[in-house]
DSSP file (Angstrom, degrees, kcal/mol; ACC not computed):
  #  RESIDUE AA STRUCTURE BP1 BP2  ACC     N-H-->O    O-->H-N    N-H-->O    O-->H-N    TCO  KAPPA ALPHA  PHI   PSI    X-CA   Y-CA   Z-CA
    1    1 A M              0   0    0      0, 0.0    91,-0.4     0, 0.0    92,-0.1   0.000 360.0 360.0 360.0 148.3 -104.8  -62.5  215.4
    2    2 A P        -     0   0    0      0, 0.0    89,-0.2     0, 0.0    90,-0.1  -0.297 360.0-123.4 -59.0 148.0 -101.4  -64.1  215.6
    3    3 A A  S    S+     0   0    0      1,-0.2    88,-0.1    87,-0.1    89,-0.0   0.862 102.6  45.0 -61.0 -38.0  -99.6  -64.1  212.3
    4    4 A D  S >  S-     0   0    0      1,-0.1     3,-2.9     4,-0.1    -1,-0.2  -0.945  78.5-144.8-110.6 116.0  -99.3  -68.0  212.4
    5    5 A P  T 3  S+     0   0    0      0, 0.0    -1,-0.1     0, 0.0    -2,-0.1   0.740 101.4  60.1 -54.6 -21.5 -102.4  -69.9  213.4
    6    6 A A  T 3  S+     0   0    0      2,-0.1    -3,-0.0    -3,-0.0     0, 0.0   0.608  82.9  99.3 -80.5 -11.2 -100.2  -72.4  215.2
    7    7 A T  S <  S-     0   0    0     -3,-2.9     0, 0.0     1,-0.1     0, 0.0  -0.618  81.8-118.4 -76.9 128.2  -98.8  -69.6  217.4
    8    8 A P        -     0   0    0      0, 0.0     3,-0.1     0, 0.0    -4,-0.1  -0.290  34.8 -93.7 -65.8 153.8 -100.6  -69.7  220.8
    9    9 A A        -     0   0    0      1,-0.1    83,-0.1    -7,-0.1    84,-0.1  -0.349  51.2 -93.6 -62.1 146.5 -102.5  -66.6  221.8
   10   10 A P        -     0   0    0      0, 0.0     2,-0.6     0, 0.0    -1,-0.1  -0.344  39.7-119.5 -61.3 142.9 -100.6  -64.1  223.9
   11   11 A I        -     0   0    0     -3,-0.1    50,-0.6    -2,-0.0     2,-0.4  -0.767  23.0-150.5 -89.9 122.9 -101.0  -64.6  227.7
   12   12 A V  E     +A   60   0A   0     -2,-0.6     2,-0.3    48,-0.1    48,-0.2  -0.744  20.2 174.5 -93.2 139.4 -102.4  -61.7  229.6
   13   13 A R  E     -A   59   0A   0     46,-2.7    46,-2.7    -2,-0.4     2,-0.4  -0.896  40.5 -91.3-135.0 165.6 -101.4  -61.1  233.2
   14   14 A V  E     -A   58   0A   0     -2,-0.3    44,-0.3    44,-0.2     2,-0.1  -0.681  50.8-118.6 -77.7 131.3 -102.0  -58.5  235.9
   15   15 A A        -     0   0    0     42,-2.7    42,-0.2    -2,-0.4    -1,-0.1  -0.445  19.3-127.7 -73.5 144.0  -99.2  -55.9  235.6
   16   16 A D    >   -     0   0    0     -2,-0.1     3,-2.9     1,-0.1     4,-0.2  -0.788  14.1-129.6 -89.4 130.1  -97.0  -55.5  238.6
   17   17 A P  G >  S+     0   0    0      0, 0.0     3,-1.5     0, 0.0     4,-0.3   0.763 105.5  68.6 -51.1 -27.4  -96.6  -51.9  239.8
   18   18 A T  G 3  S+     0   0    0      1,-0.3     3,-0.3     2,-0.1     4,-0.1   0.656  97.9  52.5 -69.5 -12.5  -92.8  -52.3  239.8
   19   19 A E  G <> S+     0   0    0     -3,-2.9     4,-2.1     1,-0.2     3,-0.5   0.258  72.4 106.8-103.8  11.6  -93.0  -52.5  236.0
   20   20 A F  H <> S+     0   0    0     -3,-1.5     4,-2.2     1,-0.2     5,-0.2   0.849  76.9  57.8 -61.1 -32.4  -94.9  -49.3  235.4
   21   21 A G  H  > S+     0   0    0     -3,-0.3     4,-1.6    -4,-0.3    -1,-0.2   0.915 106.8  48.6 -59.7 -42.1  -91.7  -47.7  234.1
   22   22 A R  H  > S+     0   0    0     -3,-0.5     4,-2.4     1,-0.2    -2,-0.2   0.911 109.8  52.2 -61.4 -45.5  -91.5  -50.4  231.5
   23   23 A L  H  X S+     0   0    0     -4,-2.1     4,-2.2     1,-0.2    -1,-0.2   0.850 105.8  53.4 -66.0 -33.2  -95.1  -49.9  230.5
   24   24 A R  H  X S+     0   0    0     -4,-2.2     4,-2.4     2,-0.2    -1,-0.2   0.881 108.1  51.6 -65.6 -36.2  -94.5  -46.2  230.1
   25   25 A F  H  X S+     0   0    0     -4,-1.6     4,-2.6     2,-0.2     5,-0.2   0.922 108.2  51.6 -61.6 -44.7  -91.7  -47.1  227.7
   26   26 A V  H  X S+     0   0    0     -4,-2.4     4,-2.4     1,-0.2    -2,-0.2   0.908 110.1  49.9 -58.2 -43.5  -94.0  -49.4  225.8
   27   27 A E  H  X S+     0   0    0     -4,-2.2     4,-2.0     2,-0.2    -2,-0.2   0.951 111.5  46.3 -63.3 -48.8  -96.5  -46.5  225.5
   28   28 A L  H  X S+     0   0    0     -4,-2.4     4,-0.6     1,-0.2    -2,-0.2   0.886 114.2  48.0 -63.5 -38.2  -94.0  -44.0  224.2
   29   29 A E  H >< S+     0   0    0     -4,-2.6     3,-1.0     1,-0.2     4,-0.3   0.904 109.8  53.4 -67.5 -39.5  -92.6  -46.5  221.7
   30   30 A S  H >< S+     0   0    0     -4,-2.4     3,-2.0     1,-0.2     4,-0.3   0.862  98.4  64.2 -59.7 -38.7  -96.1  -47.4  220.5
   31   31 A D  H >< S+     0   0    0     -4,-2.0     3,-1.3     1,-0.3    -1,-0.2   0.735  87.3  72.5 -61.4 -22.0  -96.8  -43.7  219.9
   32   32 A R  G X< S+     0   0    0     -3,-1.0     3,-1.8    -4,-0.6     4,-0.3   0.753  79.4  74.1 -63.4 -24.0  -94.2  -43.7  217.2
   33   33 A L  G X  S+     0   0    0     -3,-2.0     3,-1.8    -4,-0.3     4,-0.4   0.798  81.6  70.8 -61.0 -28.1  -96.5  -45.7  215.0
   34   34 A Y  G X >S+     0   0    0     -3,-1.3     5,-2.3    -4,-0.3     3,-1.2   0.722  81.6  72.6 -63.7 -20.5  -98.5  -42.6  214.4
   35   35 A E  G X 5S+     0   0    0     -3,-1.8     3,-1.6     1,-0.3    -1,-0.3   0.794  85.2  66.5 -64.4 -25.8  -95.7  -41.2  212.4
   36   36 A Q  G < 5S+     0   0    0     -3,-1.8    -1,-0.3    -4,-0.3    -2,-0.2   0.743 105.3  42.5 -63.6 -24.3  -96.7  -43.7  209.7
   37   37 A V  G < 5S-     0   0    0     -3,-1.2    -1,-0.3    -4,-0.4    -2,-0.2  -0.033 125.5-100.2-111.6  29.4 -100.0  -41.8  209.2
   38   38 A D  T < 5S+     0   0    0     -3,-1.6     2,-0.3     1,-0.2    -3,-0.2   0.832  84.3 125.0  56.9  37.8  -98.3  -38.4  209.4
   39   39 A M      < -     0   0    0     -5,-2.3    -1,-0.2    -7,-0.1    -2,-0.2  -0.926  49.8 -29.0-122.5 150.6  -99.3  -37.8  213.0
   40   40 A G        -     0   0    0     -2,-0.3     2,-0.2     1,-0.3    -8,-0.1  -0.271   8.9-156.7  83.5-173.8  -97.0  -36.9  215.9
   41   41 A P        -     0   0    0      0, 0.0    -1,-0.3     0, 0.0     2,-0.2   0.499  56.1-143.8 -70.3 151.8  -94.6  -36.9  217.3
   42   42 A F        -     0   0    0     -2,-0.2     2,-0.3    -3,-0.1   112,-0.1  -0.557  19.0-106.2 -83.3 146.5  -96.7  -36.2  220.4
   43   43 A E        -     0   0    0     -2,-0.2     2,-0.5   110,-0.2    -1,-0.1  -0.587  37.0-121.0 -72.8 129.9  -95.5  -34.0  223.1
   44   44 A V        -     0   0    0     -2,-0.3     2,-0.6     1,-0.0    -1,-0.1  -0.632  30.4-175.6 -78.0 119.8  -94.5  -36.1  226.1
   45   45 A D    >   -     0   0    0     -2,-0.5     3,-2.7     1,-0.1     4,-0.2  -0.914  11.8-166.8-118.5  99.5  -96.6  -35.1  229.1
   46   46 A D  G >  S+     0   0    0     -2,-0.6     3,-1.2     1,-0.3    -1,-0.1   0.729  86.9  70.3 -62.0 -18.9  -95.3  -37.1  232.2
   47   47 A G  G 3  S+     0   0    0      1,-0.2    -1,-0.3    -3,-0.1    -3,-0.0   0.610  85.2  71.1 -68.4 -10.5  -98.5  -35.9  233.9
   48   48 A E  G <   +     0   0    0     -3,-2.7     2,-1.2     1,-0.1    -1,-0.2   0.635  67.1 106.8 -80.0 -13.3 -100.4  -38.3  231.6
   49   49 A N    <   +     0   0    0     -3,-1.2     4,-0.1    -4,-0.2    -1,-0.1  -0.522  35.6 164.3 -75.9  98.0  -99.1  -41.4  233.3
   50   50 A H    >>  +     0   0    0     -2,-1.2     3,-1.5     1,-0.2     4,-0.8   0.360  40.7 108.3 -94.1   4.0 -102.1  -42.7  235.1
   51   51 A L  G >4 S+     0   0    0      1,-0.3     3,-1.2     2,-0.2    -1,-0.2   0.876  72.6  56.2 -50.9 -45.8 -100.8  -46.2  235.7
   52   52 A P  G 34 S+     0   0    0      0, 0.0    -1,-0.3     0, 0.0    -2,-0.1   0.772 116.8  36.2 -60.3 -24.9 -100.2  -45.7  239.5
   53   53 A T  G <4 S+     0   0    0     -3,-1.5    -2,-0.2    -4,-0.1    -3,-0.1   0.333  89.1 126.7-110.9   7.2 -103.9  -44.8  240.0
   54   54 A A    <<  -     0   0    0     -3,-1.2    17,-0.2    -4,-0.8     3,-0.1  -0.251  61.4-134.3 -62.9 149.0 -105.5  -47.1  237.5
   55   55 A A  S    S-     0   0    0     15,-2.2     2,-0.3     1,-0.3    16,-0.2   0.830  88.6  -2.7 -69.7 -35.3 -108.3  -49.4  238.5
   56   56 A A  E     - B   0  70A   0     14,-1.4    14,-3.0     2,-0.0     2,-0.4  -0.974  60.1-167.9-157.6 144.6 -106.7  -52.3  236.6
   57   57 A V  E     - B   0  69A   0     -2,-0.3   -42,-2.7    12,-0.2     2,-0.3  -0.980   8.8-173.0-138.1 125.4 -103.6  -52.8  234.4
   58   58 A F  E     -AB  14  68A   0     10,-2.5    10,-2.4    -2,-0.4     2,-0.3  -0.910   6.1-172.2-118.7 146.1 -103.0  -55.9  232.4
   59   59 A A  E     -AB  13  67A   0    -46,-2.7   -46,-2.7    -2,-0.3     2,-0.4  -0.886  17.1-143.7-134.4 163.5  -99.8  -56.8  230.4
   60   60 A V  E   > +AB  12  66A   0      6,-2.1     5,-3.2    -2,-0.3     6,-1.1  -0.996  62.8  21.0-125.7 132.4  -98.5  -59.3  227.9
   61   61 A G  T   5S-     0   0    0    -50,-0.6     3,-0.1    -2,-0.4     5,-0.1   0.109  80.1 -84.8  99.3 153.8  -94.9  -60.5  228.0
   62   62 A E  T   5S+     0   0    0      1,-0.4     2,-0.2     2,-0.1    -1,-0.1  -0.867 131.1  25.6-130.4  97.2  -92.0  -60.7  230.3
   63   63 A P  T   5S-     0   0    0      0, 0.0    -1,-0.4     0, 0.0   -44,-0.0   0.539 126.1-101.6 -70.8 161.1  -90.8  -58.0  230.0
   64   64 A A  T   5 +     0   0    0     -2,-0.2    -3,-0.3     1,-0.1    -2,-0.1  -0.226  40.0 176.6 -60.7 136.5  -94.1  -56.5  229.0
   65   65 A V  S   <S+     0   0    0     -5,-3.2    20,-3.0     1,-0.3     2,-0.3   0.339  72.5  14.3-115.8  -1.2  -94.5  -55.8  225.2
   66   66 A G  E     +BC  60  84A   0     -6,-1.1    -6,-2.1    18,-0.2    -1,-0.3  -0.966  64.1 177.0-166.5 154.0  -98.1  -54.6  225.6
   67   67 A F  E     -BC  59  83A   0     16,-2.4    16,-2.3    -2,-0.3     2,-0.4  -0.989  17.1-151.6-156.8 162.6 -100.5  -53.3  228.2
   68   68 A V  E     -BC  58  82A   0    -10,-2.4   -10,-2.5    -2,-0.3     2,-0.4  -0.994  13.6-161.4-135.5 135.8 -104.0  -51.9  228.8
   69   69 A S  E     -BC  57  81A   0     12,-2.7    11,-2.3    -2,-0.4    12,-1.3  -0.946   6.9-161.2-119.7 142.1 -104.9  -49.7  231.7
   70   70 A L  E     -BC  56  79A   0    -14,-3.0   -15,-2.2    -2,-0.4   -14,-1.4  -0.923   8.8-178.8-123.6 143.5 -108.4  -49.1  233.0
   71   71 A E  E     - C   0  78A   0      7,-2.8     7,-2.5    -2,-0.4     2,-0.5  -0.735  32.3-111.3-122.7 175.7 -110.0  -46.4  235.1
   72   72 A V  E     + C   0  77A   0     -2,-0.3     2,-0.4     5,-0.2     5,-0.2  -0.976  40.0 172.1-112.3 120.3 -113.5  -45.9  236.4
   73   73 A V  E >   - C   0  76A   0      3,-2.7     3,-1.4    -2,-0.5    41,-0.1  -0.992  66.0 -10.8-132.4 124.8 -115.2  -42.9  234.7
   74   74 A D  T 3  S-     0   0    0     -2,-0.4    -1,-0.1     1,-0.3     3,-0.1   0.842 128.0 -55.8  59.0  34.3 -118.9  -41.9  235.1
   75   75 A G  T 3  S+     0   0    0      1,-0.3    36,-0.3    35,-0.0     2,-0.3   0.638 121.3  93.8  75.4  12.7 -119.6  -45.2  236.8
   76   76 A E  E <  S-C   73   0A   0     -3,-1.4    -3,-2.7    34,-0.1    -1,-0.3  -0.915  83.4 -95.3-130.9 160.3 -118.3  -47.3  233.9
   77   77 A A  E     -Cd  72 113A   0     35,-1.4    37,-2.2    -2,-0.3     2,-0.4  -0.491  41.7-165.2 -69.9 145.4 -115.0  -48.9  233.0
   78   78 A H  E     -Cd  71 114A   0     -7,-2.5    -7,-2.8    35,-0.2     2,-0.7  -0.992  20.1-131.5-139.1 128.5 -112.8  -46.7  230.8
   79   79 A I  E     +C   70   0A   0     35,-3.2    37,-0.5    -2,-0.4    -9,-0.2  -0.704  24.5 178.3 -80.8 114.4 -109.7  -47.7  228.8
   80   80 A D  E     -     0   0A   0    -11,-2.3     2,-0.3    -2,-0.7    -1,-0.2   0.875  65.8  -4.3 -80.0 -43.1 -107.1  -45.1  229.6
   81   81 A Q  E     -C   69   0A   0    -12,-1.3   -12,-2.7     2,-0.0     2,-0.4  -0.987  49.7-177.5-155.5 138.5 -104.4  -46.6  227.4
   82   82 A V  E     +C   68   0A   0     -2,-0.3     2,-0.3   -14,-0.2   -14,-0.2  -0.961  22.5 165.3-133.4 125.6 -103.6  -49.6  225.3
   83   83 A S  E     -C   67   0A   0    -16,-2.3   -16,-2.4    -2,-0.4     2,-0.4  -0.989  18.0-172.8-141.0 147.9 -100.2  -49.9  223.8
   84   84 A V  E     -C   66   0A   0     -2,-0.3   -18,-0.2   -18,-0.2     5,-0.1  -0.999  38.6-103.6-137.9 136.4  -98.1  -52.6  222.1
   85   85 A L    >   -     0   0    0    -20,-3.0     3,-2.1    -2,-0.4     4,-0.2  -0.325  34.6-122.5 -55.2 137.9  -94.4  -52.3  221.1
   86   86 A P  G >  S+     0   0    0      0, 0.0     3,-1.6     0, 0.0    -1,-0.1   0.860 110.0  56.4 -52.8 -41.0  -94.3  -51.8  217.3
   87   87 A D  G 3  S+     0   0    0      1,-0.3    -2,-0.1     3,-0.0   -22,-0.0   0.499 109.3  47.6 -75.4   2.0  -92.1  -54.8  216.7
   88   88 A H  G X  S+     0   0    0     -3,-2.1     3,-0.5   -23,-0.1     5,-0.4   0.228  89.6 121.1-118.9  12.9  -94.8  -57.0  218.4
   89   89 A G  T <   +     0   0    0     -3,-1.6    -4,-0.0     1,-0.2     0, 0.0  -0.266  61.5  30.7 -73.1 163.2  -97.7  -55.5  216.5
   90   90 A R  T 3  S+     0   0    0      1,-0.1    -1,-0.2   -88,-0.1   -87,-0.1   0.802  88.5 104.5  60.6  33.6 -100.1  -57.5  214.4
   91   91 A Q  S <  S-     0   0    0     -3,-0.5    -2,-0.1   -89,-0.2    -1,-0.1   0.247 100.5 -98.3-122.0   7.8  -99.7  -60.6  216.5
   92   92 A G  S  > S+     0   0    0    -91,-0.4     4,-2.2   -90,-0.1     5,-0.2   0.508  88.6 122.7  89.6   3.7 -103.1  -60.3  218.4
   93   93 A I  H  > S+     0   0    0     -5,-0.4     4,-2.3     2,-0.2     5,-0.2   0.941  74.2  47.9 -66.0 -48.0 -101.7  -58.7  221.5
   94   94 A G  H  > S+     0   0    0      1,-0.2     4,-2.4     2,-0.2    -1,-0.2   0.926 112.4  50.5 -57.6 -44.3 -103.9  -55.6  221.3
   95   95 A R  H  > S+     0   0    0      1,-0.2     4,-2.4     2,-0.2    -1,-0.2   0.919 111.5  45.7 -63.6 -46.3 -107.0  -57.8  220.8
   96   96 A V  H  X S+     0   0    0     -4,-2.2     4,-1.9     2,-0.2    -1,-0.2   0.852 111.2  54.1 -70.7 -29.3 -106.3  -60.1  223.7
   97   97 A L  H  X S+     0   0    0     -4,-2.3     4,-1.9     2,-0.2    -2,-0.2   0.906 110.0  47.2 -63.5 -42.1 -105.6  -57.0  225.9
   98   98 A L  H  X S+     0   0    0     -4,-2.4     4,-2.5     2,-0.2    -2,-0.2   0.878 109.7  53.3 -66.6 -38.9 -109.0  -55.6  224.9
   99   99 A E  H  X S+     0   0    0     -4,-2.4     4,-2.4     2,-0.2    -1,-0.2   0.873 108.1  50.0 -63.9 -36.7 -110.7  -58.9  225.6
  100  100 A A  H  X S+     0   0    0     -4,-1.9     4,-2.7     2,-0.2    -1,-0.2   0.889 110.3  51.2 -67.6 -36.5 -109.1  -58.9  229.1
  101  101 A A  H  X S+     0   0    0     -4,-1.9     4,-2.5     2,-0.2    -2,-0.2   0.919 111.2  47.7 -62.5 -44.4 -110.4  -55.3  229.6
  102  102 A I  H  X S+     0   0    0     -4,-2.5     4,-2.2     2,-0.2    -2,-0.2   0.918 111.9  49.4 -63.8 -43.0 -113.8  -56.4  228.6
  103  103 A G  H  X S+     0   0    0     -4,-2.4     4,-2.6     1,-0.2    -2,-0.2   0.905 111.1  49.5 -64.1 -41.4 -113.7  -59.4  230.9
  104  104 A W  H  X S+     0   0    0     -4,-2.7     4,-2.4     2,-0.2    -1,-0.2   0.920 109.5  52.8 -59.9 -44.0 -112.5  -57.3  233.8
  105  105 A T  H  <>S+     0   0    0     -4,-2.5     5,-2.2     2,-0.2     4,-0.4   0.906 111.5  44.7 -58.1 -44.3 -115.4  -54.8  233.1
  106  106 A V  H ><5S+     0   0    0     -4,-2.2     3,-1.5     1,-0.2    -1,-0.2   0.947 113.7  49.8 -67.0 -47.6 -118.0  -57.6  233.2
  107  107 A A  H 3<5S+     0   0    0     -4,-2.6    -2,-0.2     1,-0.3    -1,-0.2   0.842 107.8  54.4 -59.9 -33.4 -116.5  -59.2  236.3
  108  108 A A  T 3<5S-     0   0    0     -4,-2.4    -1,-0.3    -5,-0.2    -2,-0.2   0.545 118.0-113.5 -77.9  -7.6 -116.4  -55.8  238.1
  109  109 A G  T < 5 +     0   0    0     -3,-1.5    -3,-0.2    -4,-0.4     2,-0.2   0.629  65.0 145.2  89.9  14.3 -120.1  -55.4  237.4
  110  110 A F      < -     0   0    0     -5,-2.2    -1,-0.3    -6,-0.2   -34,-0.1  -0.535  43.4-147.6 -84.7 153.3 -120.0  -52.4  235.0
  111  111 A H  S    S+     0   0    0    -36,-0.3    57,-3.0    -2,-0.2     2,-0.3   0.372  74.1  21.3-102.7   3.4 -122.4  -52.2  232.1
  112  112 A G  E     - E   0 167A   0     55,-0.3   -35,-1.4    56,-0.2     2,-0.4  -0.987  58.3-142.0-165.4 161.8 -120.2  -50.5  229.6
  113  113 A L  E     -dE  77 166A   0     53,-2.0    53,-2.9    -2,-0.3     2,-0.2  -0.997  23.6-169.7-132.1 129.2 -116.6  -49.8  228.6
  114  114 A T  E     +dE  78 165A   0    -37,-2.2   -35,-3.2    -2,-0.4     2,-0.3  -0.720  10.7 163.5-117.5 166.0 -115.6  -46.4  227.2
  115  115 A L  E     - E   0 164A   0     49,-1.8    49,-3.0    -2,-0.2     2,-0.4  -0.957  27.8-129.8-166.8 166.4 -112.5  -45.0  225.5
  116  116 A T  E     + E   0 163A   0    -37,-0.5     2,-0.3    -2,-0.3    47,-0.2  -0.968  38.3 149.0-124.5 147.2 -111.3  -42.0  223.4
  117  117 A T  E     - E   0 162A   0     45,-2.2    45,-2.9    -2,-0.4     2,-0.4  -0.956  50.8 -70.7-162.9 172.5 -109.3  -42.5  220.3
  118  118 A F  E     - E   0 161A   0     -2,-0.3     7,-2.0    43,-0.3     3,-0.3  -0.658  38.2-146.1 -76.8 130.0 -108.5  -41.1  216.8
  119  119 A R  S    S+     0   0    0     41,-3.0    -1,-0.1    -2,-0.4    42,-0.1   0.875  90.3  34.1 -68.5 -39.1 -111.4  -41.6  214.5
  120  120 A D  S    S+     0   0    0     40,-0.5    -1,-0.2     5,-0.1    41,-0.1   0.417  84.6 107.5-103.8   1.9 -109.5  -42.3  211.2
  121  121 A V    >   -     0   0    0     -3,-0.3     3,-2.7     1,-0.1     6,-0.4  -0.707  68.6-135.1 -83.4 124.5 -106.4  -44.2  212.3
  122  122 A P  T 3 >S+     0   0    0      0, 0.0     5,-0.6     0, 0.0    -1,-0.1   0.810 103.1  46.0 -51.2 -36.7 -106.8  -47.8  211.2
  123  123 A W  T 3 5S+     0   0    0      3,-0.1    -2,-0.0     4,-0.1    -3,-0.0   0.249 115.4  53.0 -94.6  17.8 -105.6  -49.3  214.5
  124  124 A N  T X>5S+     0   0    0     -3,-2.7     4,-2.1    -6,-0.1     3,-0.7   0.331 120.4   0.1-112.2-115.7 -107.8  -46.9  216.5
  125  125 A A  H 3>5S+     0   0    0     -7,-2.0     4,-2.6     1,-0.3     5,-0.2   0.859 131.1  53.1 -51.3 -45.0 -111.6  -46.4  216.0
  126  126 A P  H 3>5S+     0   0    0      0, 0.0     4,-1.3     0, 0.0    -1,-0.3   0.922 111.9  46.9 -59.1 -40.1 -111.9  -48.9  213.1
  127  127 A F  H <4<S+     0   0    0     -3,-0.7     4,-0.4    -5,-0.6    -2,-0.2   0.901 112.0  49.5 -66.9 -40.7 -110.2  -51.6  215.3
  128  128 A Y  H ><>S+     0   0    0     -4,-2.1     5,-2.1     1,-0.2     3,-1.1   0.850 105.6  56.9 -67.1 -35.2 -112.4  -50.7  218.3
  129  129 A R  H ><5S+     0   0    0     -4,-2.6     3,-1.7     1,-0.3    -1,-0.2   0.848  99.5  60.2 -62.1 -32.5 -115.5  -50.9  216.1
  130  130 A S  T 3<5S+     0   0    0     -4,-1.3    -1,-0.3     1,-0.3    -2,-0.2   0.673 104.2  51.8 -69.3 -14.6 -114.5  -54.5  215.2
  131  131 A L  T < 5S-     0   0    0     -3,-1.1    -1,-0.3    -4,-0.4    -2,-0.2   0.251 130.7 -91.7-103.5  10.6 -114.8  -55.3  219.0
  132  132 A G  T < 5S+     0   0    0     -3,-1.7     2,-0.2     1,-0.3    -3,-0.2   0.540  79.6 137.6  96.8   8.5 -118.3  -53.9  219.3
  133  133 A F      < -     0   0    0     -5,-2.1     2,-0.3    33,-0.2    -1,-0.3  -0.597  30.7-167.6 -83.0 149.8 -117.5  -50.2  220.3
  134  134 A H  E     -F  165   0A   0     31,-2.2    31,-2.4    -2,-0.2     2,-0.1  -0.969  28.0 -97.6-135.0 154.3 -119.5  -47.4  218.7
  135  135 A E  E     -F  164   0A   0     -2,-0.3     2,-0.4    29,-0.2    29,-0.3  -0.389  36.1-162.6 -69.3 144.1 -119.0  -43.7  218.7
  136  136 A I  E     -F  163   0A   0     27,-2.6    27,-0.6     1,-0.1     3,-0.1  -0.970  18.1-178.7-125.5 144.3 -120.9  -41.6  221.2
  137  137 A T        +     0   0    0     -2,-0.4     2,-0.9     1,-0.1    -1,-0.1   0.658  68.4  76.1-113.6 -27.5 -121.6  -37.9  221.1
  138  138 A E  S    S-     0   0    0      6,-0.0     2,-0.5     0, 0.0    -1,-0.1  -0.795  72.4-165.9 -90.1 107.7 -123.5  -37.3  224.4
  139  139 A L        -     0   0    0     -2,-0.9    -2,-0.0    -3,-0.1     0, 0.0  -0.815  18.0-130.6-105.6 131.4 -120.8  -37.5  227.0
  140  140 A A     >  -     0   0    0     -2,-0.5     4,-2.7     1,-0.1     5,-0.2  -0.242  44.1 -93.7 -62.4 163.8 -121.2  -37.8  230.7
  141  141 A P  H  > S+     0   0    0      0, 0.0     4,-2.1     0, 0.0     5,-0.2   0.856 122.4  48.8 -57.1 -42.7 -119.2  -35.3  232.8
  142  142 A G  H  > S+     0   0    0      2,-0.2     4,-1.8     1,-0.2     5,-0.1   0.927 114.6  43.9 -64.4 -44.5 -116.1  -37.5  233.4
  143  143 A L  H  > S+     0   0    0      2,-0.2     4,-2.3     1,-0.2    -1,-0.2   0.867 112.5  53.4 -68.9 -36.4 -115.8  -38.5  229.7
  144  144 A A  H  X S+     0   0    0     -4,-2.7     4,-2.5     1,-0.2    -1,-0.2   0.882 107.6  51.8 -63.8 -35.3 -116.4  -34.9  228.7
  145  145 A A  H  X S+     0   0    0     -4,-2.1     4,-2.3    -5,-0.2    -2,-0.2   0.886 108.0  51.6 -68.8 -37.5 -113.6  -33.8  231.0
  146  146 A I  H  X S+     0   0    0     -4,-1.8     4,-2.5     2,-0.2    -2,-0.2   0.944 111.3  47.1 -63.5 -45.5 -111.3  -36.3  229.4
  147  147 A R  H  X S+     0   0    0     -4,-2.3     4,-2.4     2,-0.2    -2,-0.2   0.906 110.8  52.5 -61.8 -42.0 -112.1  -35.0  225.9
  148  148 A D  H  X S+     0   0    0     -4,-2.5     4,-2.2     1,-0.2    -1,-0.2   0.903 110.1  48.5 -62.3 -38.2 -111.6  -31.4  227.2
  149  149 A H  H  X S+     0   0    0     -4,-2.3     4,-1.9     2,-0.2    -2,-0.2   0.917 108.4  53.6 -68.1 -40.8 -108.2  -32.3  228.5
  150  150 A E  H  <>S+     0   0    0     -4,-2.5     5,-2.6     1,-0.2     6,-0.4   0.923 111.2  46.3 -57.9 -43.3 -107.3  -34.0  225.2
  151  151 A R  H ><5S+     0   0    0     -4,-2.4     3,-1.4     1,-0.2    -1,-0.2   0.911 109.9  54.4 -65.5 -40.6 -108.2  -30.8  223.4
  152  152 A A  H 3<5S+     0   0    0     -4,-2.2    -1,-0.2     1,-0.3    -2,-0.2   0.819 109.3  46.5 -63.8 -31.6 -106.2  -28.7  225.9
  153  153 A V  T 3<5S-     0   0    0     -4,-1.9    -1,-0.3    -3,-0.1  -110,-0.2   0.330 121.3-106.4 -95.3   7.8 -103.0  -30.7  225.4
  154  154 A G  T X 5S+     0   0    0     -3,-1.4     3,-1.1    -4,-0.2     4,-0.4   0.597  75.7 135.7  87.6  12.1 -103.4  -30.5  221.6
  155  155 A M  G > <S+     0   0    0     -5,-2.6     3,-1.7     1,-0.3     4,-0.3   0.889  72.5  56.6 -62.7 -36.4 -104.5  -34.1  220.8
  156  156 A D  G >  S+     0   0    0     -6,-0.4     3,-0.9     1,-0.3    -1,-0.3   0.694  91.5  72.2 -65.9 -18.3 -107.2  -32.9  218.4
  157  157 A D  G <  S+     0   0    0     -3,-1.1    -1,-0.3     1,-0.2    -2,-0.2   0.697  94.4  55.0 -69.7 -16.6 -104.5  -31.0  216.4
  158  158 A H  G <  S-     0   0    0     -3,-1.7    -1,-0.2     1,-0.4    -2,-0.2   0.555 127.6 -51.8 -92.8  -8.8 -103.3  -34.4  215.2
  159  159 A G  S <  S-     0   0    0     -3,-0.9    -1,-0.4    -4,-0.3     2,-0.1  -0.755  77.2 -49.2 149.9 162.1 -106.7  -35.6  213.8
  160  160 A P        -     0   0    0      0, 0.0   -41,-3.0     0, 0.0   -40,-0.5  -0.362  52.4-159.3 -64.6 132.8 -110.3  -36.0  214.8
  161  161 A R  E     -E  118   0A   0    -43,-0.3     2,-0.3   -42,-0.1   -43,-0.3  -0.818   7.6-170.6-112.4 152.9 -110.9  -37.8  218.0
  162  162 A V  E     -E  117   0A   0    -45,-2.9   -45,-2.2    -2,-0.3     2,-0.4  -0.937  22.0-125.7-136.0 158.8 -114.0  -39.5  219.2
  163  163 A A  E     -EF 116 136A   0    -27,-0.6   -27,-2.6    -2,-0.3     2,-0.3  -0.872  32.3-168.9-100.6 142.2 -115.4  -41.1  222.4
  164  164 A M  E     -EF 115 135A   0    -49,-3.0   -49,-1.8    -2,-0.4     2,-0.3  -0.913   8.7-166.6-131.3 157.1 -116.5  -44.7  222.0
  165  165 A R  E     -EF 114 134A   0    -31,-2.4   -31,-2.2    -2,-0.3   -51,-0.2  -0.999  11.0-158.4-144.6 144.2 -118.5  -47.1  224.2
  166  166 A R  E     -E  113   0A   0    -53,-2.9   -53,-2.0    -2,-0.3     2,-0.2  -0.986  21.9-139.9-117.9 120.0 -119.2  -50.8  224.2
  167  167 A P  E      E  112   0A   0      0, 0.0   -55,-0.3     0, 0.0   -56,-0.1  -0.533 360.0 360.0 -74.9 144.0 -122.3  -51.8  226.1
  168  168 A L              0   0    0    -57,-3.0   -56,-0.2    -2,-0.2   -57,-0.1   0.361 360.0 360.0-129.1 360.0 -121.9  -55.0  228.2
């Protein structure tokens, strides 16, 4: 939620492919937040940038201060990344981006939305639970491949990760 109830909700827009470099910057800056919980720094893997092939990318701000990117995995929508610049955190931007992702998922005719995240980081799994996501352990092949890749690049070395789903 915005810090001041009189502050209007952030406006979500479809991201323009010409700003994908900016969105990658937002992602890398956002990753610095993990240092607050003794995680990271994460190794930068430029092969991780899925924005050019994403099914949908939404952003907030001009220039962007936050974004969410979605893919289709196992016949469902999947949140590949959601990031907000640290100095724009705690203003409701992440929540409105997730609401846009949920809206896109429903409009596209999918029956669920998945993601992978850190189980114990407050702005990760606990935040997603507040939006109706729950942990899943039986993973379809595409989601299992995502978790395998996360393990292979050392993400699980930073803390326990989980797959989550929100039925729609």
